[in-house]
C-alpha positions as CSV (number, residue, x, y, z in Angstrom):
1,M,-77.6,-191.3,141.3
2,T,-79.1,-192.4,144.5
3,P,-81.1,-189.5,146.1
4,T,-79.9,-188.2,149.4
5,R,-82.1,-188.5,152.5
6,G,-82.7,-184.8,152.2
7,A,-84.0,-185.3,148.7
8,M,-86.5,-187.9,149.9
9,Q,-87.6,-185.6,152.7
10,S,-88.2,-182.7,150.4
11,Q,-90.4,-184.9,148.2
12,D,-92.4,-186.6,150.9
13,D,-92.8,-184.1,153.7
14,H,-95.4,-181.6,152.5
15,G,-96.3,-179.9,155.8
16,Y,-95.5,-179.4,159.4
17,R,-96.7,-182.2,161.6
18,P,-95.8,-181.9,165.3
19,L,-95.1,-185.0,167.4
20,P,-95.1,-185.2,171.2
21,L,-91.6,-185.0,172.5
22,P,-90.5,-188.6,172.1
23,D,-87.6,-188.6,174.6
24,R,-87.1,-186.6,177.8
25,V,-83.8,-186.5,179.6
26,Q,-84.7,-183.7,181.9
27,M,-83.3,-184.0,185.5
28,G,-83.3,-181.9,188.6
29,P,-80.7,-179.1,189.2
30,A,-78.3,-181.1,191.3
31,A,-78.4,-184.1,188.9
32,A,-78.0,-181.7,185.9
33,L,-74.9,-180.1,187.4
34,A,-73.4,-183.5,188.2
35,A,-74.1,-184.8,184.7
36,A,-72.6,-181.6,183.1
37,E,-69.5,-181.8,185.3
38,W,-69.0,-185.5,184.5
39,F,-69.3,-184.9,180.8
40,R,-66.9,-181.9,181.1
41,D,-64.3,-184.0,182.9
42,F,-64.8,-186.9,180.5
43,M,-64.3,-184.7,177.4
44,R,-61.2,-183.2,179.0
45,R,-59.7,-186.7,178.8
46,R,-60.1,-186.6,175.0
47,H,-56.8,-186.1,173.1
48,S,-55.9,-185.8,169.5
49,V,-53.5,-188.6,168.9
50,R,-51.0,-189.3,166.0
51,D,-49.6,-192.5,167.4
52,F,-51.9,-195.5,166.8
53,A,-51.7,-199.1,167.9
54,P,-52.2,-201.9,165.3
55,T,-55.1,-203.2,167.4
56,P,-58.1,-203.7,165.1
57,V,-61.4,-202.0,165.7
58,D,-64.6,-203.8,164.7
59,E,-66.6,-202.1,161.9
60,S,-69.7,-202.2,164.1
61,V,-68.1,-199.8,166.5
62,I,-67.3,-197.3,163.7
63,A,-70.8,-197.7,162.4
64,A,-72.3,-196.9,165.8
65,C,-70.1,-193.8,166.1
66,I,-71.2,-192.6,162.7
67,A,-74.8,-193.3,163.5
68,A,-74.4,-191.0,166.5
69,A,-73.0,-188.3,164.2
70,G,-76.0,-188.8,162.0
71,S,-78.3,-187.8,164.8
72,A,-77.0,-184.3,164.9
73,P,-79.2,-181.3,164.2
74,S,-78.9,-179.7,160.7
75,G,-80.3,-176.9,158.7
76,A,-83.9,-177.7,157.7
77,N,-83.1,-181.3,158.8
78,Q,-81.4,-181.9,155.5
79,Q,-78.5,-183.8,157.1
80,P,-76.0,-182.6,154.5
81,W,-73.2,-185.0,155.4
82,H,-71.7,-188.3,154.3
83,F,-69.0,-190.4,156.1
84,V,-66.7,-192.8,154.3
85,A,-65.1,-195.3,156.7
86,I,-62.0,-196.9,155.2
87,S,-60.1,-199.9,156.5
88,D,-58.6,-201.1,153.2
89,P,-54.8,-200.7,153.5
90,A,-54.4,-200.0,149.8
91,I,-56.9,-197.1,149.8
92,K,-55.3,-195.7,153.0
93,A,-51.9,-195.8,151.4
94,R,-53.2,-193.9,148.4
95,I,-54.8,-191.3,150.7
96,R,-51.6,-190.9,152.6
97,A,-49.5,-190.5,149.4
98,A,-51.8,-187.8,148.1
99,A,-52.1,-186.0,151.4
100,E,-48.3,-186.0,151.9
101,E,-47.8,-184.5,148.5
102,E,-50.0,-181.6,149.5
103,E,-48.4,-181.3,152.9
104,R,-44.9,-181.1,151.5
105,A,-45.9,-178.1,149.5
106,F,-47.6,-176.6,152.5
107,Y,-44.6,-177.1,154.8
108,A,-42.2,-175.9,152.1
109,G,-43.7,-172.5,152.4
110,G,-47.1,-172.7,150.9
111,G,-48.7,-172.3,154.3
112,G,-47.1,-169.0,155.0
113,D,-44.7,-168.1,157.9
114,E,-47.4,-167.2,160.4
115,W,-49.4,-170.4,160.0
116,L,-46.2,-172.5,160.1
117,A,-45.1,-170.7,163.3
118,A,-48.5,-171.4,164.9
119,L,-48.1,-175.1,164.1
120,E,-44.6,-175.4,165.5
121,P,-45.7,-176.1,169.1
122,I,-47.9,-178.9,167.8
123,G,-45.0,-180.7,166.2
124,T,-46.7,-181.4,162.9
125,G,-44.8,-182.1,159.6
126,A,-45.3,-183.3,156.1
127,E,-45.1,-187.0,157.0
128,K,-48.5,-188.5,158.0
129,P,-47.9,-192.1,159.1
130,H,-51.1,-192.1,161.1
131,L,-53.0,-192.2,157.8
132,T,-51.8,-195.8,157.3
133,R,-51.2,-196.9,160.9
134,A,-54.7,-196.2,162.2
135,P,-57.0,-199.1,161.6
136,W,-59.7,-196.8,160.2
137,L,-60.0,-193.5,158.4
138,I,-63.3,-191.7,158.4
139,V,-63.5,-189.1,155.7
140,V,-66.1,-186.4,156.4
141,F,-68.0,-185.0,153.3
142,A,-70.3,-182.0,153.2
143,Q,-73.2,-182.3,150.7
144,R,-73.3,-178.9,149.0
145,W,-76.7,-179.7,147.4
146,G,-79.3,-182.4,147.3
147,T,-80.6,-184.4,144.3
148,R,-84.2,-185.3,143.7
149,P,-85.1,-188.7,142.2
150,D,-85.6,-186.9,138.8
151,G,-82.0,-185.6,138.9
152,T,-82.8,-182.0,139.7
153,R,-80.9,-180.2,142.5
154,F,-82.2,-178.5,145.5
155,K,-80.3,-176.2,147.9
156,H,-78.9,-177.3,151.3
157,Y,-78.9,-174.8,154.1
158,Y,-76.3,-174.1,156.8
159,V,-74.0,-176.8,155.4
160,P,-70.7,-175.9,157.2
161,E,-72.5,-175.4,160.5
162,S,-74.4,-178.6,160.2
163,V,-71.4,-180.7,159.2
164,G,-69.4,-179.1,162.0
165,I,-72.0,-180.1,164.6
166,A,-72.2,-183.7,163.2
167,T,-68.4,-184.0,163.3
168,G,-68.4,-182.9,166.9
169,F,-70.9,-185.6,167.7
170,L,-68.7,-188.1,165.9
171,I,-65.5,-187.1,167.8
172,A,-67.4,-187.3,171.1
173,A,-68.8,-190.8,170.1
174,I,-65.3,-192.0,169.2
175,H,-64.0,-190.9,172.6
176,H,-67.0,-192.5,174.3
177,A,-66.1,-195.8,172.6
178,G,-62.6,-195.7,174.2
179,L,-60.9,-194.8,170.9
180,V,-58.8,-191.8,169.8
181,C,-58.8,-189.8,166.6
182,L,-57.1,-186.9,164.9
183,T,-58.6,-184.1,162.9
184,H,-56.5,-184.1,159.7
185,T,-57.2,-181.5,157.0
186,P,-54.8,-181.6,154.1
187,N,-55.2,-178.6,151.9
188,P,-56.4,-178.9,149.2
189,M,-58.4,-182.1,149.5
190,K,-59.4,-182.5,145.9
191,F,-58.0,-186.0,145.7
192,L,-60.5,-187.4,148.2
193,P,-63.8,-187.5,146.3
194,E,-62.3,-189.7,143.6
195,L,-60.5,-192.0,146.0
196,C,-63.6,-192.4,148.1
197,G,-66.0,-192.7,145.1
198,R,-68.1,-189.7,146.1
199,P,-70.2,-187.4,143.8
200,T,-69.4,-183.9,142.8
201,A,-72.1,-182.6,145.2
202,E,-69.9,-183.5,148.1
203,K,-66.9,-181.6,149.4
204,P,-64.4,-183.3,151.7
205,V,-64.0,-181.6,155.0
206,M,-61.5,-183.6,157.0
207,I,-60.0,-187.0,157.6
208,L,-60.3,-188.7,161.0
209,P,-57.8,-191.5,161.6
210,V,-59.4,-193.6,164.3
211,G,-58.1,-196.4,166.5
212,Y,-56.5,-197.2,169.8
213,P,-53.5,-195.2,171.0
214,A,-50.1,-196.8,170.8
215,A,-48.4,-197.8,174.1
216,A,-45.9,-195.0,173.6
217,A,-48.3,-192.4,172.2
218,T,-47.6,-188.8,173.0
219,V,-49.5,-185.5,172.7
220,P,-47.9,-182.0,172.3
221,A,-47.6,-180.2,175.7
222,A,-49.2,-177.1,174.0
223,A,-52.4,-179.1,173.3
224,K,-53.1,-179.3,177.0
225,R,-53.3,-175.5,177.3
226,K,-57.0,-174.7,177.0
227,K,-58.6,-171.3,177.5
228,P,-60.2,-170.9,181.0
229,I,-63.9,-170.5,181.3
230,D,-63.8,-166.7,181.7
231,Q,-62.2,-166.4,178.3
232,I,-64.7,-168.5,176.4
233,M,-67.9,-167.6,178.3
234,T,-69.8,-164.3,178.7
235,V,-72.9,-164.3,181.0
236,L,-75.6,-161.6,180.6
237,R,-77.6,-162.2,183.8
238,A,-81.2,-161.1,184.4
239,T,-81.5,-158.1,186.6
240,E,-84.1,-157.7,189.4
């Protein structure tokens, strides 16, 4: 088995060695506010899309987005993630068939009444045509442990948190590239490691169909309802 990058780091990095901060993006207060507001408004234009155009997307664009995800912070810098990018129509069809089998059981009652009621305004169902219509699927895997060159395992730390941050980077990069995606999480996802050729150390987290939106693409009206800032932010100010 090829060792993970985390494994190589655990073997080669034997002590703390500080480097001068290699990049500085610091700006003044006015510029910082303008940049933050620009990014806020830009990300508000991001939408989860289920209707994809057949327009192809070059592999280099997908690779650049995944490289951005790989720059995310992680527990002990172990980078416990792997991204499988799929454009092969046959593999996408197999993933769709397996996902829809799980989804039919979910929507037939396996998800429970409360969960199904919560999904109703989103308009989802057991059929997942986006899994074959999108030009790319990116399957996100979490590496539960690392493997040294001698085959022994070592623990990864803060895996769900690290993979969640990297996936957020990936979604932002996809949006920045002018593409759309959808966070799709069939449950369970046990069929994905075999279809993607990934080892038992890796657990599938989600599938991101990626591409351009169809001309007639829609989004659920409910998806535009976001909590206001006073419901998602608490400020504990310094007192004089």
